[in-house]
MIPASE-483687 format. One record per residue (C-alpha): residue number from 1; residue in three letters; x, y, z. Coordinates in Angstrom, 3 decimals. Example, Ala and Ser with C-alpha at 12.3 -4.5 7.8 and 13.67 -1.06 7.14 Angstrom:
{1, "ALA", {12.300, -4.500, 7.800}} {2, "SER", {13.670, -1.060, 7.140}} 
***
This chain:
{1, "MET", {90.553, 93.762, 99.984}} {2, "HIS", {92.004, 97.250, 101.435}} {3, "SER", {91.351, 98.807, 104.838}} {4, "ILE", {88.873, 101.967, 104.935}} {5, "VAL", {90.834, 103.208, 107.535}} {6, "SER", {94.037, 102.047, 109.385}} {7, "PRO", {93.659, 99.843, 111.942}} {8, "LYS", {94.398, 101.167, 115.378}} {9, "LYS", {96.795, 98.765, 118.061}} {10, "SER", {95.504, 100.727, 120.650}} {11, "LEU", {92.045, 99.345, 119.944}} {12, "GLY", {92.792, 96.054, 119.278}} {13, "GLN", {91.433, 96.698, 115.833}} {14, "ASN", {91.726, 93.062, 113.475}} {15, "PHE", {89.269, 93.329, 110.471}} {16, "LEU", {88.004, 90.382, 109.431}} {17, "ARG", {88.365, 89.309, 105.883}} {18, "ASP", {86.942, 86.500, 105.324}} {19, "GLU", {83.520, 86.906, 104.061}} {20, "ARG", {82.490, 82.575, 104.704}} {21, "VAL", {83.254, 83.373, 108.260}} {22, "VAL", {80.935, 86.357, 107.839}} {23, "SER", {78.144, 84.685, 106.609}} {24, "GLN", {78.855, 81.708, 109.242}} {25, "ILE", {78.669, 83.879, 112.298}} {26, "ALA", {75.781, 85.799, 110.461}} {27, "ASP", {73.940, 82.456, 110.434}} {28, "SER", {74.777, 81.799, 114.150}} {29, "VAL", {72.723, 84.885, 115.571}} {30, "SER", {69.123, 84.045, 116.880}} {31, "LEU", {66.444, 86.352, 114.959}} {32, "ASP", {64.181, 85.596, 117.018}} {33, "THR", {64.412, 89.106, 118.888}} {34, "SER", {63.659, 93.137, 119.208}} {35, "CYS", {67.418, 93.470, 117.790}} {36, "VAL", {70.698, 92.447, 117.471}} {37, "VAL", {73.433, 94.619, 119.266}} {38, "GLU", {77.088, 94.631, 117.300}} {39, "ILE", {79.823, 95.070, 119.002}} {40, "GLY", {82.414, 96.854, 117.191}} {41, "PRO", {81.357, 96.646, 114.072}} {42, "GLY", {84.562, 98.246, 112.497}} {43, "GLU", {83.831, 98.346, 108.532}} {44, "GLY", {80.483, 97.014, 108.587}} {45, "VAL", {80.839, 93.701, 106.837}} {46, "LEU", {79.097, 91.591, 109.470}} {47, "THR", {76.354, 94.635, 110.100}} {48, "LYS", {75.328, 94.285, 106.501}} {49, "LYS", {74.731, 90.262, 106.634}} {50, "LEU", {72.653, 90.682, 109.408}} {51, "ALA", {70.856, 93.916, 107.932}} {52, "GLN", {70.324, 91.656, 105.026}} {53, "LYS", {68.561, 88.998, 107.255}} {54, "LYS", {65.691, 92.120, 108.146}} {55, "VAL", {66.937, 92.179, 111.728}} {56, "PRO", {66.965, 95.397, 113.433}} {57, "VAL", {70.478, 95.909, 113.994}} {58, "VAL", {72.092, 98.415, 116.825}} {59, "ALA", {75.973, 98.692, 116.236}} {60, "ILE", {78.497, 100.483, 118.727}} {61, "GLU", {81.703, 101.795, 117.332}} {62, "LEU", {84.224, 103.376, 119.353}} {63, "ASP", {86.365, 104.586, 116.137}} {64, "ASP", {85.029, 107.967, 115.190}} {65, "ARG", {87.056, 107.064, 111.438}} {66, "LEU", {84.634, 104.323, 111.116}} {67, "VAL", {81.068, 105.523, 112.819}} {68, "SER", {81.426, 108.351, 110.044}} {69, "HIS", {81.785, 105.150, 107.354}} {70, "LEU", {79.364, 103.322, 108.764}} {71, "GLU", {76.628, 106.293, 108.890}} {72, "LYS", {77.645, 106.683, 105.206}} {73, "MET", {77.195, 103.391, 104.466}} {74, "PHE", {73.717, 102.715, 106.079}} {75, "SER", {72.297, 106.129, 105.611}} {76, "SER", {69.833, 104.743, 103.719}} {77, "SER", {69.006, 101.468, 106.077}} {78, "PHE", {66.168, 102.095, 108.514}} {79, "ASP", {66.651, 99.360, 110.294}} {80, "VAL", {70.227, 100.108, 111.246}} {81, "HIS", {71.422, 102.570, 113.363}} {82, "ILE", {75.087, 103.108, 114.088}} {83, "VAL", {76.049, 104.273, 118.144}} {84, "SER", {79.053, 106.059, 118.731}} {85, "GLY", {80.930, 105.236, 121.775}} {86, "ASN", {82.836, 103.107, 124.207}} {87, "VAL", {80.618, 99.885, 124.889}} {88, "LEU", {81.766, 100.143, 128.135}} {89, "ARG", {80.396, 103.112, 129.312}} {90, "VAL", {76.800, 103.051, 127.110}} {91, "ASN", {73.628, 102.645, 128.449}} {92, "ILE", {72.528, 99.954, 126.162}} {93, "SER", {69.170, 99.497, 127.809}} {94, "GLU", {68.330, 103.349, 127.386}} {95, "VAL", {70.019, 103.017, 123.636}} {96, "LEU", {66.964, 100.584, 122.960}} {97, "SER", {64.580, 101.944, 124.408}} {98, "GLY", {64.938, 105.187, 122.619}} {99, "LEU", {65.021, 103.477, 119.529}} {100, "GLY", {62.098, 101.827, 120.639}} {101, "TYR", {63.595, 98.204, 120.964}} {102, "ASP", {62.469, 96.345, 124.282}} {103, "PRO", {65.855, 96.450, 126.274}} {104, "GLY", {64.743, 93.123, 127.729}} {105, "ARG", {64.534, 91.454, 124.060}} {106, "TYR", {67.998, 91.574, 122.616}} {107, "VAL", {70.724, 89.374, 121.162}} {108, "LEU", {74.486, 90.623, 120.995}} {109, "VAL", {76.765, 90.196, 118.377}} {110, "GLY", {81.030, 90.480, 117.556}} {111, "ASN", {84.169, 90.470, 117.402}} {112, "LEU", {85.679, 91.568, 120.946}} {113, "PRO", {88.867, 93.272, 121.533}} {114, "TYR", {90.742, 91.172, 123.194}} {115, "TYR", {92.068, 93.762, 126.113}} {116, "ILE", {88.308, 94.147, 126.747}} {117, "THR", {87.317, 90.680, 126.220}} {118, "SER", {86.424, 89.681, 129.869}} {119, "ALA", {85.233, 93.097, 131.028}} {120, "ILE", {82.321, 93.211, 127.970}} {121, "ILE", {81.407, 89.580, 128.882}} {122, "ARG", {81.453, 90.683, 132.710}} {123, "LEU", {78.735, 94.125, 131.784}} {124, "PHE", {76.439, 91.561, 129.672}} {125, "LEU", {75.910, 88.960, 131.671}} {126, "GLU", {75.780, 91.022, 135.090}} {127, "SER", {73.746, 93.868, 133.598}} {128, "GLU", {69.728, 94.210, 134.338}} {129, "ASN", {68.605, 93.799, 131.516}} {130, "GLN", {70.745, 90.810, 130.250}} {131, "PRO", {70.779, 89.828, 126.444}} {132, "GLN", {68.596, 86.704, 125.639}} {133, "GLU", {71.790, 85.377, 123.778}} {134, "MET", {75.197, 85.947, 123.099}} {135, "THR", {77.511, 85.181, 120.064}} {136, "ILE", {81.002, 86.351, 120.400}} {137, "MET", {84.366, 85.976, 118.735}} {138, "VAL", {87.280, 85.664, 120.777}} {139, "GLN", {90.386, 84.909, 120.909}} {140, "LYS", {90.948, 80.759, 120.904}} {141, "GLU", {92.559, 80.596, 123.829}} {142, "VAL", {89.981, 82.333, 125.976}} {143, "ALA", {87.194, 80.559, 124.129}} {144, "ASP", {88.774, 77.190, 125.799}} {145, "ARG", {88.583, 78.706, 129.237}} {146, "ILE", {84.920, 79.760, 128.823}} {147, "VAL", {83.584, 76.616, 127.489}} {148, "ALA", {86.149, 74.588, 129.929}} {149, "LYS", {84.510, 71.737, 132.209}} {150, "PRO", {85.436, 70.943, 136.162}} {151, "GLY", {88.613, 70.447, 136.543}} {152, "GLN", {89.793, 72.733, 134.111}} {153, "MET", {87.246, 75.994, 135.312}} {154, "SER", {88.326, 79.196, 136.048}} {155, "LEU", {86.965, 82.459, 137.334}} {156, "LEU", {85.518, 83.447, 133.860}} {157, "SER", {84.193, 80.230, 132.780}} {158, "LEU", {82.355, 79.972, 136.322}} {159, "SER", {81.617, 83.555, 135.751}} {160, "VAL", {80.103, 83.056, 132.404}} {161, "GLN", {78.558, 79.044, 133.399}} {162, "TYR", {76.632, 80.868, 136.213}} {163, "PHE", {74.690, 83.036, 133.930}} {164, "GLY", {74.399, 80.551, 130.875}} {165, "PHE", {75.013, 78.095, 129.036}} {166, "PRO", {78.407, 78.631, 126.078}} {167, "GLU", {79.761, 76.203, 123.374}} {168, "THR", {82.053, 76.866, 121.188}} {169, "LEU", {80.543, 77.204, 117.674}} {170, "PHE", {83.529, 77.240, 115.200}} {171, "THR", {87.271, 78.254, 114.915}} {172, "VAL", {88.653, 81.312, 112.453}} {173, "SER", {92.048, 81.094, 111.592}} {174, "LYS", {94.129, 84.525, 112.362}} {175, "ASP", {94.807, 84.216, 108.516}} {176, "SER", {90.942, 85.293, 108.412}} {177, "PHE", {91.534, 89.145, 109.489}} {178, "SER", {93.964, 91.991, 108.694}} {179, "PRO", {95.875, 93.045, 110.185}} {180, "ILE", {96.976, 88.906, 111.047}} {181, "PRO", {96.409, 88.809, 114.680}} {182, "LYS", {99.271, 86.188, 116.407}} {183, "VAL", {96.469, 83.663, 117.495}} {184, "ASP", {93.338, 82.169, 116.255}} {185, "SER", {89.774, 82.970, 117.075}} {186, "SER", {86.955, 81.201, 118.056}} {187, "VAL", {83.291, 81.777, 118.184}} {188, "VAL", {81.514, 81.024, 121.369}} {189, "ARG", {77.451, 81.283, 121.537}} {190, "ILE", {76.253, 81.639, 124.981}} {191, "SER", {72.566, 80.958, 125.136}} {192, "ARG", {69.541, 80.559, 127.959}} {193, "ILE", {70.978, 83.813, 129.593}} {194, "HIS", {69.503, 83.990, 132.936}} {195, "ARG", {70.020, 84.565, 136.951}} {196, "SER", {69.631, 81.670, 139.435}} {197, "LEU", {70.012, 83.687, 142.717}} {198, "SER", {68.959, 86.876, 143.949}} {199, "LEU", {71.190, 90.022, 143.513}} {200, "GLU", {72.158, 89.235, 147.341}} {201, "LYS", {72.824, 85.808, 147.000}} {202, "GLU", {74.677, 86.637, 143.667}} {203, "ARG", {76.922, 89.119, 145.176}} {204, "LEU", {77.940, 86.550, 147.842}} {205, "PHE", {78.461, 84.031, 145.123}} {206, "PHE", {81.128, 85.764, 143.268}} {207, "ARG", {82.586, 86.973, 146.329}} {208, "VAL", {82.954, 83.324, 147.581}} {209, "ALA", {84.111, 82.307, 143.871}} {210, "ARG", {87.236, 85.147, 143.945}} {211, "VAL", {88.246, 84.212, 147.178}} {212, "GLY", {87.939, 80.387, 145.966}} {213, "PHE", {90.454, 81.229, 142.893}} {214, "SER", {92.849, 83.610, 144.677}} {215, "ALA", {95.456, 80.914, 144.784}} {216, "ARG", {94.929, 78.198, 142.388}} {217, "ARG", {97.704, 76.214, 144.046}} {218, "LYS", {96.071, 76.118, 147.319}} {219, "THR", {93.122, 73.807, 148.151}} {220, "LEU", {90.166, 75.571, 148.262}} {221, "VAL", {89.967, 74.511, 152.315}} {222, "ASN", {92.887, 77.227, 152.548}} {223, "ASN", {91.406, 79.695, 150.025}} {224, "LEU", {87.726, 79.734, 152.021}} {225, "SER", {89.148, 79.608, 155.639}} {226, "THR", {91.619, 82.013, 155.156}} {227, "GLY", {89.211, 84.463, 153.112}} {228, "PHE", {85.823, 84.213, 155.274}} {229, "GLY", {87.898, 83.833, 159.039}} {230, "LEU", {86.291, 80.167, 159.843}} {231, "SER", {88.051, 77.408, 160.435}} {232, "ARG", {89.229, 74.653, 158.086}} {233, "GLU", {86.781, 72.235, 159.747}} {234, "GLN", {83.934, 74.118, 159.128}} {235, "ILE", {84.561, 74.344, 155.466}} {236, "VAL", {85.746, 70.835, 155.342}} {237, "GLN", {82.285, 70.321, 156.640}} {238, "ILE", {80.206, 71.931, 153.564}} {239, "LEU", {82.578, 70.118, 151.038}} {240, "LEU", {81.679, 66.606, 152.784}} {241, "SER", {78.530, 67.740, 152.550}} {242, "LEU", {78.945, 67.979, 148.679}} {243, "GLU", {80.770, 64.872, 148.502}} {244, "LEU", {83.684, 66.208, 147.866}} {245, "PRO", {87.387, 65.704, 149.636}} {246, "PRO", {88.900, 67.992, 151.609}} {247, "THR", {92.201, 68.445, 149.206}} {248, "VAL", {89.359, 69.806, 146.445}} {249, "ARG", {90.527, 72.921, 144.448}} {250, "ALA", {88.688, 75.634, 143.114}} {251, "GLN", {88.602, 74.747, 139.186}} {252, "GLU", {86.851, 71.390, 140.048}} {253, "LEU", {83.565, 72.057, 141.274}} {254, "THR", {80.406, 72.438, 139.119}} {255, "VAL", {78.490, 75.989, 139.127}} {256, "SER", {75.810, 73.869, 141.271}} {257, "GLN", {78.447, 73.270, 143.689}} {258, "TRP", {79.523, 76.546, 144.547}} {259, "ILE", {75.909, 77.901, 144.667}} {260, "TYR", {75.580, 74.751, 147.310}} {261, "LEU", {79.080, 76.285, 148.926}} {262, "SER", {77.903, 80.041, 149.198}} {263, "GLU", {74.775, 79.328, 150.270}} {264, "HIS", {76.088, 77.317, 153.426}} {265, "LEU", {78.823, 79.654, 154.178}} {266, "SER", {76.141, 82.456, 154.140}} {267, "ILE", {74.810, 80.123, 156.874}} {268, "ILE", {78.258, 79.699, 158.850}} {269, "SER", {78.870, 83.294, 158.393}} {270, "SER", {75.475, 84.726, 159.943}} {271, "ASN", {75.943, 82.300, 163.273}} 
***
């Protein structure tokens, strides 16, 4: 199967060629929604599968060459909308409202370019109108970080798991793409997306998390006391109330422990 256009390395383009994988992804997408927002539809293979499921698709493509191809491909499809633009700059809520879809009821799907994977995930999870669910293909290493358990947590896994429940659905061989990338990919589903805190408390939560993970080799006590100008003893007391030792490191905490930590740091800092 030949490419419609020559893949652009600058856009991280690797086109999915394995029909079986395309079907697997399409079957993984929740259809109990107003519409599906697809990021980087490329040559439209997944778009076509989704459209066959009778679900409206809003596909956002940056490459003008592919936009032209997709518009021709779906010219007779009433429920497939091709949007030309950079997903990081497109106002999804405005686009969906303008097309008559509920901006608070959509699911997200896409093969995310590796160089903006984290930025796209953050954009949608932190947005006012979050997707109900995300089914995304990312580099396997990134997928492993997203679903990591306490002991192996990172700022990425904490951020995703604060908003929802990620799980790896399946791994996709690098041979399934053209051109063939250097590493395998995984398809991750993030479900039950919600906010646990008010926006003000959420901002503090992420500030605490960023400080906590700022120097992974240091203990959490060291990072937080330095970052917030508090004594080690004050931080140790909060950790002990969580039944955590003073030697604990950022990657060992659960999401609920981070929430507790940020709320108690707020109390101490305001006194």
